[in-house]
N, C-alpha and C positions, 0 to 999 in steps of 0.2 A: 425383243429384249434389249434394254439399254446397254451401252458400253460400260466398261470398267477398266481402271488403271490399277495394275498390281506391281508392287515393288519386286524387283527380280534381278537375277544375275544371268547373263548370257554365257553359255559354255559350249564347248565342242568336245565330243568323245567319239573316236573313230570318224566316221563320215556323217555323224548326226550333229545337227545344231539343236540345242535344247535350252530351256529356260527354267531356272530354279526360282520359285516364287513362294509367296504366302497368300493364302486365300481364306476368306471367312467360310465357316461351315454353312451359313445361310446361302452364300453364293454357290457353294459346291452342291447343296441340296437342289437348288433350282436350275443350275446351268449344266450340270454333268449328268450324263446318261450312260447306257451300256452299249457296247459295240453290237450286241445282238439286236438292239432296237433300231440301229441304223440300217443294218442289212437284213430286212425282213425276208423270210423264205429264201435265204441265200443259197447259191450253189456251193457245193463243198469247197471248191477252190477259192471262194470269196470269203469264207468264214475267217474271222479274226479271233474271236474270243469264245471260250466255252460258255455254256449256259450257266446262269446263276441258279444252281440246283440245290443249294444248302441254305434254306430259309432260317434254320436254327442258328447258324453262325451269325447271320445278320441280326437276329433277335438278341443274341449274346452281346454283340458289339453295341447295339442300342442300349442295353442295360449297363454295359461297361461305361459308356459315355455319360449316362445320366447319374450313375451311382458312385463313380470312382473319382475322388478329388485329384489324385495324382495320375490321372489318365494321360496317355501319350501315344501318338501314332508315328510310325515312320512315313516317309513321303508316299503320296499317291502318284502314280505315273499316268498322265492323261494324254490321249491323242487329240489332236486338233483337226477337225474335219471341216471342209468347206472353206470359208474365209480364213486367210492366214492372219495370225496375230501380228501387230505392228510393234516394233522395238524402238524405244525412245531412250537412248543413252543420255546421261546428263553430265555436265561438267562437275569435276570433283574439286572441292576446296578443303583445306586443312585448318582446323581450329588452331593448331600449333603452327605459327608462322615460319618456324624454322624448316618446315617441310613444304613441298610444292608438288603439283602433278608431275613435274619433270622427274621427280624421284621414282615414279612408277614406271615399270616396263611399258613400252608403247603398246604392246599387245594386250595389256590389261586395262587400258584407260577407257575403253568403250564397253566394258563388261558389266558395268553397274548402271541401272536405269529403271524404267517402268515398261511393263508389257501391257499393251492395249488390246483388250478383247472388245470387238465391236458389238457383240451380241448376235451377229449374223452367223457366227461359226457354231459348230456342234462339238462339244467336248465329251469324250468317252473314256472310260477307265480301261487302261491297258494292264495296270496292276493295282489291285486294291478294290475290286468290285464288291466284295463282301463288306469291306469297310465303308464303301460308298452307300450300300444298302442300309447299313447300320446308322450312318449319318442321317440319311433321309428319314428313317423311322424316328430317330432321337429328336430331330428338329420339329417333327410334327407334334411330338409330345411335350417338348420343352424348348420354346422359341428363344429363350435366353441364351442357349448354347450357340446361337447363330453368330454372335460377335467374336467367338473364339477362332483363331487362325491356325491352320496347319500347313506344312510345307507341301508344295506341289512341283512335280517335274512335268513341264509341257513339252510334248514332242509333236511337231507338225506332221500331219498325215496327208498324203496325196492320193486322191481317189481315182487311181488308174490301176490297171492290172499289175504294173510294176510296183506302184505305191502300196497296193494291198499286200503283195508278197513281202515287201520290205517291212511293213508294219507287223505282219503276221510273224515274220522271223524275229522281230524285236520282242513280241509277246512271248514267243517260245524261249528266247534267251533269258528273259526276266524270270519266267516261271519255272521252266524245266531245269535251269541251272541253279535255282535256289537250293540252298543246303538246309535241311531241317535242323532245328536246334538240337545239339547233341545232349545226351543224357547228363554228361558231366557238367554242362553249362546250366541245365535245369536244376540239378542238385545244388550247385554252388550259388546260383544267382536268382532263380525264379522266386518272386515274392507273392505269387498267386497260388502255385502248386502246393497244396496242403502237405503232401508227403515230404516234399523238399524242405519246406519250412520246419517241419517237425524233426527231420533228420539232422538239419544243421543245429537245432537247439540241443538235441540229445547228444550228438558227438562233441558238442562244446561244453556240456554241463553234467551229464550223467557219468558218475565215476566208473561204471563198468564198461563204458564205451568211449570215454573222452580222453583216455590216456594212451591212445595208440592201438587199442583193441580193434578199432576199425581202420583199415588201411585207406587213407584219404587219396592215395595216388593210383589206386587200382579201381577200375570200373567193370571188371569182368564178373562172371557168375561163379568163378572158382578162384582158389588161392593156392599157391604152392604148399606142399605139406610142411616144408621147413620154415614157413613164414611165422613170425611171432604174433601177428594180428589174427584175430578170430575170423574176420571176413573183410570183404572189400566194401568201399562206399557204394559201389553200384549194386551189389547184392543187398546191402543194408537198406538202401532206398527201395528196392523191389519188395523186400519183406514188409517194410513200413507201409508201402502202398497197399499191400494185401490187408494189413491190419486195419488201416484207415477205411478202406472201401468195403471190407467183408466181415470185420469182426467188431470193432468199436464204433463203426459207422456203416452207412449204406451208400455205396457209390451210385445207386440208382435213385436216391432221394433227390428232391428238388434242390435241397441245400447244396449237396455235393456236385450236382450237375452245374448249378450256377457258379459254384466255387471253382470250376475249371476255368472260368473267365474273369471272375471278380474275387479278390481276396476276402476271405471270411472275416467277420468281426473278430477283434483280438480276443474277446472273451471265449468265443467258440474255438479259436485256435488253441488257446490255453487248455480248454477242456479236452480237446483231441490229443494234445501233447501229453497231458497227465495220464489219460487212458492208454495211450500207446506205450508210454514208458512203463506203466504198470504191467501191460501185457508182456513186454520184452523181459521184464524181471521175472515174471512167472514162467516164461519160456525157458530162460536160463536155469531157473530153479528146478526144472524137470530132471536135470542132470547135476547132482551134487558136485561132481568133479568139475563141471564147467563153471558152476557158481564159484567154487573155490579158486579156480584159475583166474577168472575175470576180476575177482575181488582182491587178488594178491598184488602186492606192490610190484613184484617181479613176475608179471603174468606170462611173459614170453615162453620160457621153458615149459611151463605147465600147459600152455596151449599146444605147443609142439608135441608134448607127451600124449595128449589126447588124439594125436594123429599118427602115433607110432604104428608101424606095420602090424605088430602083434596086439595092439590095443587101440584100434581106431574107433572113435566114437561118432555117432550120427550128428550130434549137435555141435561138434567141433569143426564141421564142414559147412561152408556157405549153402550148398544145396540141401543139406540136412535141415538148416534153419528154414529154408523155403518150403521143403516137403512137410515138416511138422506144422508150420503155420497154415498151409493149405488144408491139412487134415483138421486142425482145430477150427478153421473157418467153416469147413463142411459140417463138423459136429455142432458148431454154434447155431446152425440153421434149425436144429431140432432141440437143442439143449441150452441151458444157461451157460455162460462162459466158464463158471466154476465147475459145472458138471462136465463140460467139454474137456477141461484140463484133467479132471479126475479120470475120465475114460482114456485120455491120451497117455496117462502114466503107464498103461499096459503095453505100450509100444516098446520093444527092446531098443536099447541105445547103443549096443555094440554092432558094428557093421558086419561082423561075421555071422550074425543071426539072420534068419529069414524075415522079411523077403529081400534084404539088402544085398547079401552076398551074390556076386555075379550080375545082379541087376543094376545097382547103382555103385557097387564097390568091387574093384578089381584088386584082390588081395596080393596077387603076384607082383603087380606094378605099384601097389600102394597109391592108387589114384581113383578118382570118382568117375562114374559114367553118367554124365548129366542128361543124356538123351532119353533115359528111361524114367525120369523123375515123375512125370505125370502118371505113368502106369503104376509106379510105386505108391503114389497117393491113393489111387483107386484100390490097390490090393490091401493097403493098410486099413482102409475103411471097411472092406470086406472082412478082413481078419479080426477087426474089432467088433464085428457083428452089426455094423451100421450101414451096410450096403449089401444088396443081394448078388448072387452069382448069375448075372445076366449074360446073354449071348455075346454082347459086345466085349465085356470084360474077358470072357473065356477066349474069344477070338484074338484079342490083343495079347493075352498071356501065351496063347498057343504060338503066335507069330514070334514072340520073344524067345520061347523055348525051342522053336524050330520043329514043331510037331503039328499034326492035324488037330482040329478042334475036338474030335471024338476021342482023342487019346490024351488030351491035356487034363491035368489035375491041379486045381488051385491049391495054394499053401493052406496048411491047417490053421484054423482060427485060434486066436489067443485065448488062453484060459482065464 
């Protein structure tokens, strides 16, 4: 393979010398491989990188590259095996004659230059192997992408026992120490996540949710009884995600699966937003007190009244919004959405009623018990006559009650 010169910066971090460069996707596709291909049938102590075991991610990245105009990647980290790259610093001149290289710190003057790859070395992905696989797939389908450049961090690798341990430690540091994107950042920033896009639009524009009824500073699944907001932005996002995936759309559909990687067309986002907003309005309307509270100019006192110890209402609590949405989602698998809401109207809205008291509602402390939420959903479906009294439900309810299965009695069904 022929040599190539890449514009680069030379840097030092800890005791690593590395090079930050730009590389064409076509060169990445042909020159870069996987560590697992270098060490065939390796001993456990020689392994550097885990297997590329998620082909779906590579396919998603391939589609993202070919279909997304505002595509962007963070840097790939590549190990350099075999021949070492050659560093060629160059002299710096300034277009502004009032400046000269002497104005630069001496330690910085040799940091800019070209990195020479002879073609005899082997490059392998230390971080970004799924992106690499996606690049290779995309270039095979669309060669025009080959001239685009992305940033690369080159790290020399020494093929000795000590060198392998050192590179393996670097791989772990890069991957194990990585922090997943926090929910708060997804909600605030993600331009692909459909639920996040819809949440931002609703809390910006819908009068029942855009005036502080959703606490934008809280990301928990619960909210203090004395809070003026109905729910937290974290809970609101969770509810919208259920609506989008299980009620107004299908999270298992090809569209939504692809939509986890690529932003849906604006027309579809608008349709999902309209349908989600309509669902939320119908959900609120199940409780006339809640509808009046969220519609009021001074909503805070009315929301707090719906959480009063002697008058605590299901839908005035974040977990209540989640429970009812899951119930409607389950009903919607067998009925139209309108019919599902009609059935859901039979659910009592006062937390002192069965099955809520003691299960998800502690009346003595005026607080919710979120750990029993899924059991509550199952019981509600049974009490509505939409689910059978199966052994699993009886076992779960018996465990909650602290009795044996043969002695447990499920709550009476709603009339």
